PAVEX-398573 format. One record per residue: z, y, x of N, C-alpha, C, O in turn. Coordinates in steps of 0.02 Angstrom, whole numbers, plus 50000, padded with zeros to 5 digits. Layout:
ZYXZYXZYXZYX...
This chain:
591215573553600592085572053619592155565253680591845559953676592455566453716592455562653767593355561953772593725563553726593545559953821594505558153832594545560453891595085563453898594115560453956594275562753988594045566454037593505564054054594185571754075593935576354104593395575754151592935579654147593405570354204592855567654218592185565454185591585565554200592565563354132591765561854096591505570054053590895570354044591765574254037591605579454028591445582354057591545587554027591115584354125590805584154188590065578954182589495580954197590165574454165589685568954205589305571454120588705571654132589395573054055589195573154000588915578754013588305578654020589235584454018588795590154025588205589354074587665590154046588185588154135587825586854192587075583954156586495585154171587305580454115586775574354068586125579754024585505579654018586595583454004586365590753946586135593253978585685596653954586225593954052586035600954089585305599254111584775602454114585545590754131584675587854165584215588554095583645590854095584575586154036583735585753974583615593053955583055594353932584095598553964583835606353937584435610553946585005610353924584045615153994584755621154005584965624853941584645626653891585575625353957585895628153909586035623353844586435626453809585915619253823585735615353771586435612853748586505611553688586825612253780587515613053758588095615653801588105615653862588625617953756589355619653785589855616253781590095612853736590115618353873590675613153879591245621353893591105627353893591735618453899592275623353900592975617853954593115611953966593245625153973594085624654007594435625854003594855626854047594485626853930595205626353888595185626953824594785631453809595445624353777595745628653726595455632753684595045631353641595705638653700595435644453703594755645453704594605650353668594435643753721593775641553746593375639053684593055641553637593565632853706593375627953627593345633053566592855633553529593905636653557594155637853483593305643953491592785644753458593515645753532592755652553533592165649353531591725653353546591985644953522591465641353536591315636053471590775633153465591925635153418591955634253363591735639353294591515638353237591935644753332591925651153301591175652653298590975654853244590745651853345590305653553356589735649753330589655643953349589225653253274588705649153239588165647553313587945641853322588045651653347587455649453392587665642053444587255640253487588245638953435588695633653483588625624953438589005620753413587805626153450587645620353396587965613953436588155609753394588055612253487588095605353536588815606453562588755611653595589425604653566589965607053591590205601253633590225596053601590375600653695590755595853743591485595753739591665599153787591745594753723592535595553756592975587153748592735581653736593675589253762593945580653758594345583353683594365588453648594675575153683595025575453615595615577553633595985579053586595875578053703596625582253668596365591353661596645595753628595815591853698595665601753714595755600953600596185604153570595325596953569595335599353509595805594853457595615594753398596505590453480596935586853465597205596253473597065599353422597505600053521597715605853532597585611753480598015614853449596955612553478596545617653426596705613653339596805616853287596695607353345597095607553264597995608553258598335610253210598185606553330598985608653305599135615353274599505617053228598725618853315598775626253344598335629753262598395634353221598165627353268597735631353177597855625753122597885619953142597915626953070598345620453034597905623052990597845619752938597445629952996596965631252929596225635252978596215639853019595895632552960595305634452988594605635952963594405630352946594125640152953593575639352922593195633452969592705632852932593115631052997592595625553034593035619452990592545616352969593485616552970593655612752947593455608952883593545603152865593065615752845592415615152799591725612852814591355609052783591635616552876590935617052877590635606552881590905601252898590135608252860589635601752901589855601852942590095607352955589985595453003589985594353072589835587553080589785584353027589735584153138589725578153149589925574053227589455574653266590245571953243590815572153274590735563453330591005557853324590335565853371590095560253413590635558653486590775562853529590885550853482591365550453514591115546953563590715542753545591235547153634590845542953706591485540253714592025542653697591365535153742591595529953752592205526753705592705525253737592215525353630592695527653591593175517953561593415515453511593045516053628593525509953628594035512253654594535508753647594165520753705594805523053725595175528453661594875531053614595755528753673596125533453657595895536553599595895542453584595615529453554595565532753479595675531053428595395532353375596315526553445596895523253401597555526553385597925523853344597735532653417598355535653394598325542353351597865544453316598825544353362598865550253319598495557253304598525561253258598015556653380597445560653402596975560253342596735564153301596955555153354596165553853305596225553853226595735554953189596955552153200597205551953121597025562053111596745565253066597315564153168597415570153142596575574053148596465579253117596195571853178595775576453173595285574053123594815577153099595475567753110594895564953062595045565452997594565565052959595905566752962596055571752926596025576852882596115577452822595785582652956596085589252948595245591552920595025594252870594955589052979594025588352940593865586452891593755580452884593785590452843593345586152772592675587452765592635587052704591955589152788591325585652783591245585752873591185589852919591295577252858591165575552941590775568652931590925564452889590105567852988589965561652998590325559753076590395563153127590525552153056590985551253125590575546453176590575540553157590235547553233589765540553263590405539053332590725543153364590395531253336590485531553384590135524353452589965518453447590195529453506589895524053553590235519353607590725521953635590065512353629590365511553662590055503453700589695499753665590205501753762589695496553794590285491353770590145485353762591025494053759591695487453754591965488753702592555490553705591725488353655592355487853585592845480853586592845475353613593195484153546593785483353542593665478553463593485481253411593795472753468593615465553421594505464053372594955468153367594495458153349595215456253335595185450853368595515446253342594845449253426595005445953463595265446853548595335442453591595375454653551595555457953610595765464053597595745468653639596105464753511596405469253503597195471153512597605466853494597365475553530598125475753558598545471753476598255470353424599215470953492599795467153444599905476453412599845478253354600035479753457600725486053415600165490153385599615488353367600405495353383600035499853344600015500253252600235495853215599685507253230599405505453166599005499353169598585498953214599105493453115598855489453104598105489153059597795483853053597875495353029597465499252993596735498953043596135498553031597185499553106596615504753177596755500453224597065503053270596635494353232596715492853303595945489653308595825486853361595485489853266594865488153288594475494253302594635499453273593895494153352593225498953350593005500053270592855505653250592985494753230592635494353152593165499953091593105504853054593745494153119594225499653090594645506953100595155508653071594265510653150594225516253164593685519553148593795525153124592965517353155592415521153147592095517753089591595520753069592205513353063591945510252992591215502853039591205499953093590685502852971590135500053007589865498553042589375502153046589865492753097589275495153174588695495953132588575493053079588205501753174587685501853136587035498753190586435499953180587275495353237586805495253293587305492053343587905492953351586755487253382587225483653456586545482453503586015479953485586755485253577586255483953626586815480853680587235484453706586775475553690587485470753749587055473353793586565477053794587465469453836587225471253927586705465653928586145468253923586675459053931586005456053882585545458753881585085458453922585605462153834584915467653806584705469853873584195468153904585205474253891585005481453952584725474854005584175475754030585075468954021584745469454089584055465654077583585467654111583885458554017583135460253989582805465753996582225464554014582885470153990582665477053989582375479954038581865483354045582875477654077582825480154148582745487654152582365491754178583405487254108583795496554110584395496954136584615502654136584955490254171585335487754220585225484154260584655481754255585615481754317585345474054367585795469954343586345472254328585695465354337586245459254349587055458654409587195463654442587405453554413587815456654468587695450354489587345446254459588065449154555588135445054603589165446054614589495451254620589355440354613589975439254631590155432454661589975426754647590725435554722590755433154774591775433454753592125438454747591935426754747592565426054756593155425654824593135419654835593365426854846593765426454874594555426754893594925431654898594725418254906595145415754890595735417854960595705415055014596255423054942596735425954999597335423155007597675423255058597495420154947598215418054913598155409754903597945407554850598345405254956598415397154943599115395654941599505395254988599245394654870599925390754847600225387454874599865386454922600785383954884600915377154909600715370054873600875369854813600535366554889600235359754847600745358954787601355359854785600375357254746601055353554703601345361654638601795362254597600825365754660601445371954625600975378654597600745383554626600955376954541600495381054523600525387954487601065390554472599855390854474600235398854499600625401254418600695407354410600825397654372601385399654325601895400154348602265404854332602085395354392602825393554431603035400054467603625401354478602345405654492602645410054527602755415454480602455416454427603235418954506603395424954475602755430654472602265428154500602635436654448602295439654440602325443454508601915445254550603275444454496603385450754558603305446154615602975448854660603515439554630603325437954715602595436554737602455436154797602205435954695601505436254675601345441354701601115441254759601415447554666601285454654703601425458154756601085462554783602095455254776602565453854853601975453854887601615458354910601925446354886601385441554922600465445254953600065444754999600565448954883599565452354863599785456654924599425457254973600475459854917600385465654979600665463255038600695468155075600855459055063600995457555146600665460055177600085457955170600715464855222600235463655290599785461755331599365464955362599915455355328599415452755351599005448855320598665445255357598875448155224598485449955194598075454655181597485453455169598375461955183598255467455187597395468055264596815469955260597765465655315597445466755369596925461055349596345463055352596995455255332596345450155333595965455055265595365455955275596205457755208595485458855185595145466055200594635467955171595415469255240595095475255280594685473055332594105474655321594795469355393594575464555425594025461855374593525461955409593805459155302593455456155299592855460155263592255458855258593215465255241592735471955209592205473155268591595473555256592505474055343592385479055384591845471955420591265473755426591925467355433591345462955454590925461555398590325461655413591015460555349590585457955283589965467755262589475468855228590405471955306590055477655258589525480255261589435485055223589015478255302588525480855308587785477255269587265479555245588155468755280588025464855255587845465155159587365463555125588495467855146588455468155058588225473855042587935474354988588315479955090587965486955053587355485755108587195491055134587095481755124586365480655134586195488355189585895493155164586415488455263586435494555306585675492355334585285495955366585575486355316584845486755377584265488055317583665487455332584435489455259583885490055231583825499155224584335502355215583295501955229583265512255188582805510455160582435505655170582825515255116582355521955072582265529555062582475534255096582135529455041581935537555023582185538654965581935535554917582925544654950583055547354912582985554954902583435557754933582615558954873582885565954860582475568954945582705572854987581815565054945581675566355033581845566255081581645569155131582555560155068582915560755146582965551755138582955548855084582995548955195583015541555235583615539555219584075541255256583745535855165584555534155187584385524855218583905521055223585245524555233585245515955265585695514555212586255516855201585345509955178585905504455134586295507555073586105512955051586715505055052587005508754985587945509354980588155506555031588415511354948589245513454951589485509254893589285506854840590015509654931590515505454885591355509554853591655514554874591495505854807592185506454773592595502254769592535497954725593285502054826593655496254809594225498054763594645502254780594255494454692594575493554663595375490154691595375484654718595975493954682596565491554687597165494054643597225499054607597735487154662597975485654590598745490354580599225488554545598705495654614598925501254633599235505654662599455502954713599435512654660599555516554711599855513854779599595516654827600285509554795600605506554849600005505354875599815508854922599565499654847598955496054867598775501654917598885502954977598345505054848597975508454882598145514854965597705517155001598735515854972599055518955006599035514055078599025517255130599035508055084599545502355098598425502755147598285503855206598065501755103597335500955122597085505955151596845504755207597055510355136596875518255184597055516555247596665514855291598015517255254598175516755307597875507655362597765506955422597855503955322597675499155385596935499855399596745498655456596405502255341595695506155359595615510455444595255510255494596245514555417596355519955481596625516455547596295517055599597105513555546597135508055598596705504155643596675503155704596305501755580595705493555618595275497655644594955494655687595075504155638594345509155644594965515255710594705520055737595285514555717595265520355754595085519955830594815524855855595185515755858594755511455928594045513955927593705516355973593865512755855592975513655889592785522655880593105527455859592135521755909591975526355917591755529155837591695525155791591645536755828591775541155759591065538755738590955539455678590645536455769589915535255738589845527555722589295525855702590165524355726590465517155703590845515955639590785511355599591305521955638591885521655598591495520955509590935522955497591915517855461591695516655410591985527155375592485530155396591535529655329591835534355308592215534455247591785534455203592915534555211593305529855182593535538455136593645543855164593535537855103594105542055031594435537755006594355531755000594975542754984595355540254949595555545254875595405551154864595855541254841595875544654746596275543554715596105538154692596865545154688597295544554637597625547454583597705553554588597835544854535598235551354507598645549354457598505543654440599205552154418599615549654384599315545354340598735547154329599515539554304599285535154253599415530454255599505526254300599445530854155600045527054118599665519654114599065518254108600205515954120599995509254118599605503354088599685501254031599325501754119598755496454089598985495154020599545493254003598325496753976598445494053910598365485453895597965482353930598675482453853598845478053852597975471853853597815466653882597665476453805596905473053793596585473753830596015474453809596665474153918596165476253968595895483453990595545484254040596165490153936595795494453954596165495654040596585491554059596055499454069596165503054126596525509854105596205513954073597235511254125597455513854121597235522054133596915522954185597305525954107596745531754107597225537354163597825538254151596925540254217597205543754255596825551354249596225552654250597335555354243597025562254211597265563754289597545560354332596985571654284596835574454346597725580654348597775586854350598285574854346598885578154358599225575754400599575570954384599265578254466599555576454520600395577154509600765573554542600595580854473601355586354484601755577754465602285575954491601335573554416601615565554391601685563254446602215560454436601555561954504601525559854564602265559754583602625563154547602565556154636603145551954660602895558054733602315558154754603395562054759603345565654833602995562254865602525565154893603065555454874602965552254934602185552754911601875557054941601765548254856601185545454844600915555954833600355557054855601145559954814600815565554831600475566054897599875566754911601155565254945601095569955007600635564255057600445565955113600475556755028600015553055071599535557155026599505562755051599235556854983598805558054963598335565554987597735565755004598925572654981598805578055037598395574855101597785575755109598835570855150598705567555219597715566955207597255570155233597715561855163597065560255156596465564355147595915563655174596695569555099596235573055079596295577355128595825580855108596475580155177596495582655257595855579255280595325581755298596065572255273595465570455330594985569255300594545566655334594805570455224594065571755203594095577755200593665578955158594365583955220594395588855234593945590555325593405592855342594475588055358594205587655440593495585555427593025589455434593425579155407592885575355409592105580055374591535580255397592415583655304591495587555289591565595255296591115599355288592355596555316592375605755324592365608555232592065612955202592865603455214593065608555144593745609155164593985608455221594065610855104594835613355104595175611355027595385615554987595185607255022595355602954941596355600854956596675600155009596575600354885597085596754917597315595354875596885594854832598035593754846598345590954767598625596054721598995594854673598415602054742598375608154682598035607854609597445606054607598325609354557597885607654496597145609654520596775604754514596825615154545596355617154540595915612154599595425608854583596185612554661596075610254708595815602454710595385599754744596275600054659596225592154655595545591054598595145586454598595565595854558594985594654537594205595754533593765594254493594255600454613593605600654637593505595854694592995594554725594205593354701594025586854782593745580754741593305577054762594105580154669593655574754640592845575754636592415571954658592755582654598591935582954606591485581954659590965578754650591715585354738591455583954782591495576354800590975573354814592045573654799591825568454815591465564054767591145559954800591395563354716590875560854663590225561254683589795556854685590185567754701589455569154733589085566454803588485565954816589765564854849589535562554896589565553954897589325549554932590065554454833589835546654820589195544654804589045538654806588715550154784588075548854734587435550154803586905547154813587745555254838587315555554906587195553154941586705553554978588035546354939587795541655004588325545455073588645542355116588295550055068588935552355123589555548155144589795548155200589725545255101590445541255072590235535155084589715533255056590605530555130590435521355155590715517755086590405513355056591365520555066591795519455030592535522155000592875525255040592815521054930593105524154902593445520854869593235518254818594365520054905594885517754887595245518654822595695522854820595095515254771595385518854694595805516354687596005511854723596255519854608596805512454566596095513154500595625509254498596165516854467595745516554406595195521754407594635519854389595245526254420594755533154454593975529454449593865523754471593615532354427592725531054460592555524554410592005523654384593265519054402592985513454363592585512654307592295507454291592575518254274592455519354207592015525154196592305530554203591295525354179590895531054175590625535554195590265540054173590965533054273590595534254331589845533054359589885528454399589395534454356588795532554387588335537354442588185543354445588185531054482588035532654571587715527154574587945521554565587005529054588586555524454616586435523254644585935519854635586565523754692586765522654766587395518854799587565518454858587675516254745588325513854750588275505554721588235505754660588275499554743588085492654751588475488954741588335483754712589145490554766589715486854793590305488154765590465494054763590845482354731591185483754735591855479054747592005474254712592085480554783592905476254827593385476854769593575482254746593565471254748594215472254675594785466254722594665460454741595415470454729596135468654738596545469254675597155470054680596205468954610596445469854544596385465654498595845462754498596815463954449597095460354416596465464254346596715468954315595755462354326595375465054290595265459454215595275453354215595175463254167594925457954118594625462854041594825468154016594145458954026593905463153959593565467453939592955466753944593895473953908593245480553951593415483754014593005487954033593975482754053594265484654089593625481954161593265485454196593715473954160593355472554207592715474354193592555478754232592155472554146591665475554116591265482654141590655483154153591715487354144591825494354147591465494254226590875494654243592135493354267592235490454324591635488554351591375493154382591385484654351590725479854380590115483954356589585484354387590245486854297589675490354291589375497154323588835499754312590085500054384589885505354434589095502354447588555505154437589215497054466588795494454552588145492654506587955487054524587795494554463587275488554416586745494354407586155493554391587085500154418586395504954404585675507154452585655509154511585155505854405584465506154442584155512554479584065518454466584035508254532583815512654606583075512654627582635516854614583035506654663582245506754671582295498654706582855496254711581795495254725581525487054716582185486454769582505481454752582535490254837582735487054869583515483754838583835478654853583655489554786584385487554743584095483054697583755485854655584125476254692584115471254639584655467854601584575465054547585395468354644585835468654588586665471454602586825473654657587035471154561587835474554593588135468154626587915462454630588595470554646588965467454709589245467954685589315472754646589745461054696590545461454651590895456254728590605451154747591615458954766591865453854791592425454354763592575459854739592885448654760593355447654711594125444954761594285439054755594525449354804594995444154812595575443854772596175443554787595235444254711595895438254675595315434154618594735435654603595825427354592595185422954558595165425654488595565423254448594605431854464594335434854406593695429954391593205433154373593625424054394593245418754372593015419854295592505422354271593695416454259593945415454199593865418754150593615417554095594315427254191593955435554142593645436154173593875440354212592825433554201592345437854202591885435154149591545438854113591885425254142591645422354100591755424554027591385424353978592575427354038592635426353949592775435353940593215436853899592495439553968592425445653968591395444553962591265445453903591125443953978590505441853959590325439553909589895442953880590545432753874590565429853814590755434853761590435435053708591345439753775591495444053711591185448753705591185449753644590785454153737590315458653748589725457853751589345462353731589515452553774588705448753770588515442753721588195444053670588715436253737588685430453707589055426153733589505428153770588995419353722589235415253759588795412153782589045407153808587965412253789587685412553841587395418153911587005418053958587815421953882587835427653934587805429854002587625434554036588155422654006588425421654103587535421054138587315422954192587285418554094586725415454140586055420954146585595419754185586065425554114585755430454123586155436654171586005440454217586485435654148587075446854185587255440954253587645445054278587285437554281587565434354374586915433654365586545432854317586845434654456586515430454483586505423854474587045421554456585915418854483585595413154501585805411054559585605414954602586255405054590586485404154636585885400554683585325399154663586125399554746585515402254808585055397054808584455398254817585325389054797584695384954770584225387454756583745387554795584205390454692583695390054659583345396654670582775396154648583495404454703583165405554728582995404254811582845408854850583065396854831582775397354895582225392854893581815391854938582275389554821581675382654825581135386354788580555384554797581315392754733580695396754734580385399554814579805397654825580625402654854580695404754918580225399954935579635401054949580505394554932579945387554954579245387254943578765387054981579315387254882578655385254817578175390954865577695390054901578525396354846577925402654863577835404054940577345407254959578235402154978577865402155048577345395155070576945395455117577425389255030576975384955054576545384954988576395379354967576285391854943575885392654918575455399154958574845399554964575825402554976575455407455021575115403855090574545405355107575415400255118575025395155172574435390755151574125388355199574305389955115573945385355059573385389855060572935389155101573365394355018573075400654993572475402455055571875401655069573025405055076572965413755136573045409155216573085413755257573065406555231573295402355306572855410155356572355413655347573545409555422573475413755472572965413255524573045412655584572425413555490571585413355553571475418255557570925418355586571675424555544571235430055567570855431455535570515436055559570655429455472570145433555450570135434955394570205430255355570075440555370569995445555320569995443455254569655438455242570215445455221570375442455159569855447655103569965453455085569215442655084568785445355054568655445754993568715440354964568435451654950568515453054873569145455354849569655454154881569145460254764569725461654770570095459454738570645462254731569935452054698570305448754657570765442854703571325441254684570505440554751570895438454824571365443854845571975442954850571175447554853571635454354882572225455854850572775456354878572075456654778572595457954728573005449854726573595449654745572785445454710573135438754728573465438354786574045437054770573425438654847573855439654913574455445854893575025444354875574225453354900574785456254865575195453454821575725453254851575285450654758575575448954709575935443854747576535444854754575605437254781576145432654807576475437054851577015439054831576295438854901576575441754962577285445054942577815444354974577185448954880577705454054866578345450654824578955451554821577895446354796578595440754747578905437554819579515437354816578675435154878579115433254913579495437454952579995435554983579215445254953579695450554985580185451854962580635453954998580275450954879580785450254815581035445154841581335446754893581055440754833581425434554862581725434954916582325435754904581615434954975581895438255021582585441955023583135440255046582385447854992582675455554985583315450354931583805453654916583315446354917584095446654865584345438854911584935437054911583855435254945584085430554988584345430955050584495426255087584385436655061584805440555111585655442755105586035444655149585735441955050586395443055029586655437355041587265437255049586335431855046586625425055051586555422655121586055422755156587405419855138587315416755197586935410855230586775409455288586875407855168586455401055185585905400355216585735395755253585435408355190584885411355219584665408855295584135406155309585225410555342585135410255417585135403655445585535398955443584425404655478584155397655500583785394655443583725388655455583575395755400582945393255356582585398655325582495399855265582415401455375581935408155325581205402255334580695403255301581235399155360580245397555350579875397355406579855394655461579475402555359578995407855410579325410055474579855412755459579235410155538579395412755585579365421055607578885423955581579705424555642579635431655640579125433755652579055439855650578605429755667577985431755717577375429955675576865433055691577305424555614577055422455555577065427955500576595430155468577735429655497577825435355439577645443255450577425447455410577845443955533577545450655531576485449955511576095451955469576475446355567575755444455540575305447855469574875452155462575725442555416575745442955328575845449455344575345452855357576285451355346576625459855319575985465755327575735469855288575835463355418575085467555463574385465055379574095469455348574345461655373573915460955327574015464955265573555468055238574665464855243574855465855172574885475755185574925479755138574865476955235575055484655252574285488255259574105493755237573915483255296573135483955287572795486755212572395491155195573245481255176572815480255104573125487555086572715492055081573595488555079573995493555062573475501155086573245506355060573495498955125573095509155150572395507955126572075512955110572115501855121571375502155104571415504555003571055507654964571935501555000571885503254917572195510154908571995513354860572655512854948572705519654937572325525454947572345530554912571765524155027571605525555030570705528054972570435533454962570495519554942570035522154880570115525254814569665527654779570965524854800571185527754761571125535154764570945538254714571265538254823571235545354827570475548354847570385554454838570005544854868569345546454895568965546754797568525550754783569285541454741568935541854688569135548854638568845552954603569715547654657570435554654603570525550754547570555553754494570595543354546570925543354504571155535054526570795533254573571585530254509571835525054539571445518654508571215517454452571445515054567571105509054555571605502854543571495497654511572195505054578572665500254570573155501754532573715503354551572995501354479573585499454424573905495754421574485497154404573705488654434573775481654408574305480454460574775476454450574215484454524574365479954607574955485954616574835491954612575805482454632576065485254646576295480854728576375474954743576315488354772576665489154841577295489154852577615494354851577605482654864578525482554901578405485654979578355482555031578395493354968578445495555030578865497555031578915500655084579765498554968580175499055030580595488855027581165487055039580255486655014580695481155047580415481955103580735483555152579615480655103579655480755191580135486755252580335484955307580185490055238580435497255264581195493655272581425494455329581625490055228582015489255245582305482955296582855480655312581615481755311581715475955360581065480655437580525479155462581445485155444581085490555485581125487355569581575487455611580535485055570580535487755655580685492955692580215496955695581355495055733581215502555744581065502255829580895497655865581185508555840580865509155921581285505855969580945502556008582105505355983582365502656016582025494356024581955490956075581865492955958581445484755981580955485056022580845481356070580585490355998579895490556022579925493956115579435493756151580445496056131580575499556205581035492256250581165491256309581185488556188581685481756223581075478056251581105475956309580365476956200579875473156239579345475656279578835472756298579615483456290579085485856336579585484956398579255484556450580375484456410580465482656461580485475656496580745474456551580095470356447580015463556454579345466856473579295467456534578785469356438578415468756471578085471256554577615469356588578485475256561578605478856633578655473256702578325473156754579395467456672579475462556734579215456756702579495451356710578655457356665578305452756646577295452056697576835447956701577545461356731576765461056727576495456556779576985453256794575835453656827575675451256840575935444556852575945441556906576155442456791576435433356766576045431756732576075425756720575485435356697575215429856640575535429256559575255426456512576235432656556576675432856513576525440656477576745443256426576185442156513576345450156525575825453556424575915457056374575355449256456574725449056396575055448956329575025453556288575495440956321575825439456257576155444556243576155446656185576455447356288577145453056265576985459156253577415463256239576325460756258575955468756240575635465856156575645469356106575365458556159574945458056090575775456456038575745457655978576465453756070576895454956018576955463356019577215464955966576815469356059577015474656040576765476355994576985478355940576135475556018575595479155950575695472855859575735475155802575715467855870575925465355804576625468855764576745470255705577035469555834577595471455780577475481755725577605483755668577135485355797576945491255771576485489955691576595493555642576075485455692575675484255646575985480255569575735478755515576605479655596576975475355542577405481355518577685480055464577535487555543577855492755516577725498955489577365502955519578025500255429577625506055395577575513755442577085517355451578345514555469578575519455499578125519255554577805524455561577975514455600577725513755652576745515455676576415516955726576665514555631575815513055612575445517455623574895516455648575715524955602575675530455615575735533655696575545539155716576005529355725576295532455786576035525255832576415524455880575585520955830575505518955882574885519655932574745515755978574525526055911574085526155962574615531656041574495532356101575175534255997575715535656030576225528956095576445530756149576255523556074576675518556116576195517656140576265519356198575375514556127574935513756164574965513556229575025509356275574835523356215574715527456294575635525756317575835525356375575845525356285576695525156343576495518456367576375517256426576485515856336576375506756378576005506756431576135503356480575475510656426574715511656465575175514356531575145511256583575665521356525575715527556576576535523056597576635523556658577145518956557577715519556573577845515956655577575510456665578135518356696578195514856757578885513856770579375516856748578805506656829579375501656842579785505056871580315502056878579775513056905580245517656936580685518956895581155515756918580905521956840581325525056783581525518656732581215513556717582155520956713582055518256668581645518856585581325523756568581745512756543580965512356491581365518156446580945522356430582055520056420582005524456366582215530656395582545534456359582105532056445582305538556479581385543556488581165549256481581235539256501580535536956508579945542356446579505546556446580535536556385579885537556328580115543156288579755546056247580895544956305581025552156290580745557756315580715562456275580585558556354580125562556409579585563356365579525568056326579155558256370578365556256328578385560556273578005565256261578945558156236578905559956170578865566456153578515569356112579445569156206579705578256207578975580256196578755582556144578605578956258578115583956288577315579256234576835582856225577295576556223577085573656152576805578656108576275581656103577475578656074577935583056026577375589356024576825590455997577865592956071577685598756090577005602056089576905607756068576515597456117575855598056116575395597956069574895601656075575485593356010575305592155959575515599055898575235598855843575855602955909576375607055869576035613855892576105619355866575805612655925575335617955983574805620155952574565625555935574645613155949573945613655933573835615155862573265617055850574275614755808574125615955733574335621055747573845624455732574815625855772574975633355760574275636555790573995641555767573955631555864573325636455863572605635355814572145639455808572635628555781572195629355739572165631555664571645632155632572845632755640572875633955582573275641955583573595644255535573125646455666573415650755648573965654355656573985660255676574515650355637575255653055650575695656555684575675658355743576115657655639576645661655658576995658855721577615658555716576745656755774577085653655805577845651555829577895645855852578515656055824578965659155828579375652555759579765647855755578885657355717579215654855637579295644755614579685641055584578355643855669578245637855633578855633555686579035627955665579085635555737579575630455794580145630355748580475625355733580245636955724580945635455686580765632655634581135627655631580375632755582580355627055512580275622055541580225618455492580215618055593580045611155605580825610255635581155605855609581085613455679581845611755671582275610455652582705606455670582215614855599582585614655511582435609955488582815607155449581745607055506581515600355472581985595355477582355592955435581875593855552582055588655588582675587055566582825582455528583265593855609584225595155594584035592355499584395587455488583695593855444584035591655379583595586155344583565585455283583335583255381583035576455361582445575355325582225569955307582195581455317581265582755259581145591455275581485596455288580345589255264580015596155282580075596255198580015591555159580305606855178580615608855150580065610755105579745615455128579715607355016579165609855004579215616154960578665618854952579975620254919579785623554898580405626754934580795623954972580385635354908580705641554946580135646754981579555646354959580275651055030579955655155048579705652855123579165654055150580335648955152580155648255235579355646155252578955647855296579335642555209578305640355230577935646255231577445646255269578045652055194577715657355201577755662055259577375666455279578315659655282578475662955360578025662055415577945665955462577645654655403577365650955458576765653055446576455654855496576325653555365575655658255380575345662155405575625664855453574925663655396574545668755443574645674255377574815672555320574475681955402574415686355311573955685755269573365686755283574145684155219573945683855162573025686555166572635681955176572815691355161572565695655172571705693555219571195696855229571865688455232571375684555307571145677755249570685673955263571515677255191571015672255149570875674455100571155679655083570465671955066570255676954986570825675854922571135670654915570865680154890571115683054854571395677054812572005676054804570965673754790570995669454747571475662754730571995663254697571285657954750571705654054775571785648054835571895642054841571645655054877571365653854950572025652954979572115647655008572505657154977573175658654999573575650554973573995648255011573445647354919573565640954907573255635654942573575630754958572755636154952572405629354981572735629955045572915624955077572845637955071573005636055143573845635255153574075633755208574185636255104574565632655101574675627055109574925624555159574455623855046574585614155045574045612255138574205606755161573745614455162573175611855203573885613555253574085608255277574235618255272574725620055334575325613055329575375608955374575735612955264575935608755216575885603555220576435600855215575375599155230575055591655209575055590455329575195585655365574855596255341574825595955413575555594055457575605589955503575955597255434576665600355452576915593055435577195589755478576805590155362577265587055367576935578755373577255573655359576445578955389576235574055439576275572855528576185567855562576425579255544576705577755598577605577155614577885576055668577785577755574578495577555530578715570555564579065568755612578205566955497578465557355486578225555255556578525550555582577735557955587577475556055654578015556955716577865555255773578495559055703578815560755762579635561055753580035560055799579855562955664580345559955633580875552655662580685546855655581295553955682581815548155694581605545655772581955541855804581025548255797580975545455903581305548455948581445546456004581475555455910581645558456001582525558955959582675559755900582865558256011583785558355972584065566456006584625568555994
């Protein structure tokens, strides 16, 4: 039992991931009735609204006598009204279970409604098990939060907040100057907060950084922010604009005890101006992604699904919402929540928790940037749903604590492994270095989110690159040894390669050094710049397999032409030569191989599934019938994958 259609979709997807066909979802009350009457439909996912309609239309039905287990998801919501009472009255033989991360206790219960069913325990009985956000963070099932409170309204001296009426406050919060400042702040800090300098691989594709939600207080506020983003980005080239989405629909008022108002897929409830604005925003979305959605019933639901999917695959940078996506929505690529909305209790913790789903070593916390003073509300919510000491576990530590630990680790590194060009001898010493430098990488990954780190990095860029080069050499050695022995010898060694890739030296930086090298030729400084090029390449995981290309280019580059144009021509020629060599050596279908590679470069990955690779291979009769074809296919895939890795991102 779920209480919203979006959770219906999500729950169904989770069951499908576990086992295809394990559960049955439904699009209407009529379909639900057929499922309830089908003995083979063992697990049924439905909204409470559909079941309530079924009960209203069927005062008597055999299913009421059947033994059923009813599991309520998000059982703190929608379970305290007439629907819940009617369902539990009419079923005769049932077990009732409720799951929630934010239960309603006496301390945070509403004062209205039925006094016998105000808390979760009153509605569902004894609590069987408790697993709080503190437990989840300690068990590394979710991430802690980092919160910035950005003050955007300053009252006159001597005036307390309580003296300012809610209407005056809301008017000030929607002032054009404030809206403009907040949008400017988000744009200025977006890359830092969503880690756009970081990169990682997901589903075979290389992604830069994470994405975000922007929680606003009302439809009016959401519209104003969307308009302001459009205005501030209007003069920017398309490639530099943030990809902004907008979604809202009619919702009841926020409930007193902190629940976020439920937004159903009912755009008919919107006033005409709000609906027209949403249609215009969806039209912008359609133009960008080549879709054809609008606010009519079915198309709006499909817009919701498409938008949520593009959030999960990081095709959108920021989605402006009122309440949608703030509860129950999970996207591992989402790391930041911008908040211009009063949140408390359930709603606060639910909204924050959109950001703390675990993805990889680069994403170490959920980022909350609040433009309202939510500090006390945050502490209260953590005490209510965690414990009074939860704050120290759920929230990131202050900068000073991380920096002190960083200083200690760097001092340890310099003392144990001074940079004297000596190899680290012995597996014990190598593992000690890997562990120590890995901890430094993890600390630096957290510290980069703090502005205070600028100018306090301790190690120079050159020294850091040299240590990183040693680290990558050991990574290559351990990996080669593991492959040679056919079993892992490095189970106890963890390499933080993703953390190195996020501070990646790119080709543009190398070409800038090449320009400096050409200008310095014959001056005595050229040898030092050449050494800098080699150091930068050795410290880069993605440039190491291109080292010979870069060295040959530096040897052949001319002072008579532009460096970047010469690089493009050089890489195009070498790329064509290497592909022709693979085609010739493996006796591949030349035309199909070129098409296969062109598609891979366009899509960002070599396809390992499907029939495309079979078109590349020579006829199967040329190799043995048993396992020759499979072996040949794998050999060709490995060579083409290595070729792809070598040249991907080098040519525009």
